[in-house]
C-alpha positions, 0 to 999 in steps of 0.5 A: 540496511539493504538497498532493495527494501529501501527502494521498495519503501521509496516506491511505496511512499511515491505511490502514496504521494501520487494517490494523495495528489489525486485527492487534491486533483479530485477536489478541484474536478468535483468542486469539493473544498476542504473540510468537506469529505463527501459529495460526488461518488467519484471523489469519495472513491479517490479519497478511499484509495488514499485513506486505505493506502495510508492504513495499509502502509502502517502495517506493510512498512514494518513487516517489510523491514522485519522480514528483510532483517530476519528472513531475506532482504531480497525476498522482502524487496520482491514481495514488497514490489508485488505489494506496490503493484497490488496497490496500483491495481487497487487504485486503478480499479477503485477509481473506476468502480468500487467492485474493481478494487478487490484484486489489488486489495487481495494481492497487497493483503496476501503480501502483507500477511506473508511478510508478517508471518515470515518475519514472526517465523524468522524471529522465532527461529533465530532465537532457538 
């Protein structure tokens, strides 16, 4: 197991922890107690950031490790770091207004597609 993809994995999980904590803080700020999931628009955007980040992690983490194993751990870590930056941009933008989330979403999605495609190509090429 390589150190660099492990570090990126830890960073991605720390990012998820941060956006999850932000949901708790937003619940207090906007006085929206569980199990309620709607109310103030600002609260709903914070929840969407957390939920979308979780949804993206499900695809990102396996593709990061498959790419690391079958292509390159250094390239996987570099791409993974860009994914984390993209998710930070996504969160910052979405916290302001929904329309500002697109750049971060595009960056992280492009990285995920690159990792997945690269992993598939690497697996196929190694079997030839």
